[in-house]
C-alpha positions in Angstrom: 42.2 -45.0 -248.2 42.5 -48.0 -245.8 46.0 -49.5 -245.5 46.6 -53.2 -245.4 47.5 -53.1 -241.7 44.2 -51.4 -240.8 42.2 -54.2 -242.5 44.3 -56.8 -240.6 43.8 -54.9 -237.3 40.1 -54.7 -237.8 40.0 -58.5 -238.6 42.0 -59.0 -235.4 39.4 -57.1 -233.4 36.5 -59.1 -234.9 38.2 -62.4 -234.2 39.1 -61.2 -230.7 35.5 -60.4 -230.0 34.4 -63.8 -231.2 37.1 -65.4 -229.1 35.7 -63.8 -226.0 32.2 -65.0 -226.7 33.3 -68.5 -227.8 35.7 -68.8 -224.8 33.0 -67.7 -222.3 30.8 -70.6 -223.5 33.7 -73.0 -223.8 35.0 -72.5 -220.3 31.7 -73.4 -218.7 32.0 -76.6 -216.7 35.8 -77.0 -217.1 38.9 -75.7 -215.5 40.0 -72.4 -217.0 43.6 -73.5 -217.3 42.6 -76.6 -219.2 40.5 -74.5 -221.5 43.6 -72.3 -222.1 45.7 -75.4 -222.9 43.0 -76.7 -225.4 42.9 -73.3 -227.1 46.7 -73.1 -227.3 46.9 -76.5 -228.8 44.3 -75.6 -231.5 46.2 -72.4 -232.3 49.5 -74.3 -232.6 48.0 -76.9 -234.9 46.2 -74.3 -237.0 49.3 -72.1 -237.5 51.4 -75.2 -238.3 49.0 -76.2 -241.0 48.9 -72.7 -242.5 52.7 -72.6 -242.5 53.0 -76.0 -244.1 50.2 -75.3 -246.7 51.9 -72.0 -247.7 55.4 -73.4 -247.8 56.6 -70.9 -245.2 57.8 -73.7 -242.8 60.2 -75.2 -245.3 62.5 -72.2 -245.6 61.9 -70.0 -242.5 65.3 -68.2 -242.8 67.6 -67.3 -239.9 66.2 -66.1 -236.6 68.5 -63.9 -234.5 69.2 -64.4 -230.8 67.4 -61.1 -230.1 64.3 -62.3 -232.0 64.3 -65.6 -230.1 64.6 -63.7 -226.8 61.7 -61.3 -227.5 59.5 -64.0 -229.1 60.1 -66.1 -226.0 59.1 -63.1 -223.8 56.1 -62.4 -226.0 55.1 -66.1 -225.8 55.3 -66.1 -222.0 53.3 -62.8 -221.9 50.7 -64.3 -224.2 50.4 -67.4 -222.0 50.1 -65.4 -218.9 47.5 -63.1 -220.5 45.4 -66.1 -221.8 45.5 -67.8 -218.4 44.3 -64.6 -216.7 41.7 -63.9 -219.4 40.2 -67.4 -219.2 40.1 -67.3 -215.4 38.4 -63.9 -215.6 35.9 -65.3 -218.1 35.2 -68.2 -215.9 34.4 -65.9 -213.0 32.8 -62.9 -214.6 30.6 -61.9 -217.6 32.3 -61.5 -221.0 30.7 -58.0 -221.3 32.8 -56.8 -218.4 35.9 -59.0 -218.8 36.6 -58.0 -222.4 36.5 -54.2 -221.9 39.0 -54.5 -218.9 41.2 -56.7 -221.1 41.2 -54.0 -223.7 42.9 -51.7 -221.3 45.9 -53.4 -222.9 45.5 -50.8 -225.7 46.2 -48.1 -223.1 49.1 -50.0 -221.7 50.6 -50.7 -225.2 50.5 -46.9 -225.8 52.3 -46.2 -222.5 54.8 -49.0 -223.0 55.4 -47.9 -226.6 56.3 -44.4 -225.4 58.5 -45.6 -222.6 60.3 -48.6 -224.3 60.0 -47.9 -228.0 60.2 -44.1 -228.2 56.9 -43.9 -230.0 55.0 -40.6 -229.8 51.2 -40.7 -230.3 49.6 -37.6 -231.7 47.3 -35.4 -229.7 44.3 -37.2 -231.3 46.0 -40.5 -230.5 46.2 -39.6 -226.8 42.6 -38.5 -226.8 41.6 -41.8 -228.3 43.7 -43.7 -225.7 42.1 -41.7 -222.9 38.6 -42.4 -224.3 39.4 -46.1 -224.4 40.6 -46.0 -220.8 37.5 -44.1 -219.7 35.2 -46.4 -221.6 36.7 -49.5 -220.1 36.5 -48.1 -216.6 32.9 -46.9 -217.1 31.8 -50.4 -218.3 33.7 -52.2 -215.6 32.3 -50.2 -212.7 28.7 -50.6 -214.0 27.9 -47.0 -213.3 
């Protein structure tokens, strides 16, 4: 049976794939950093509207200092990632940029082990190795 998180993760992958295609077309003819700013503004407005429409903005609840710190770091990481991603899309084909970008899956697994104490199963490690291998094979155009 599929869990709720798996459905959301699959939807995330679908939207990420569409994002790469839309961004590749959208970045044509403009500065990649400007394209990132436009995309970020659209994300901010969209999320604000969702929070207002669902009433989640009116009573957000307390946010701890630790949460603020790590959300700040996550936001900075997202910004840096998007700037690099759009620059890569501007310079290279989406079919090669996206697989290399997905090496983030491998890095998340490694960082999860080192920093969060997570322990992927044997099958998890095999999958992670296959993702890494696939990304490298696509990127080198063998």
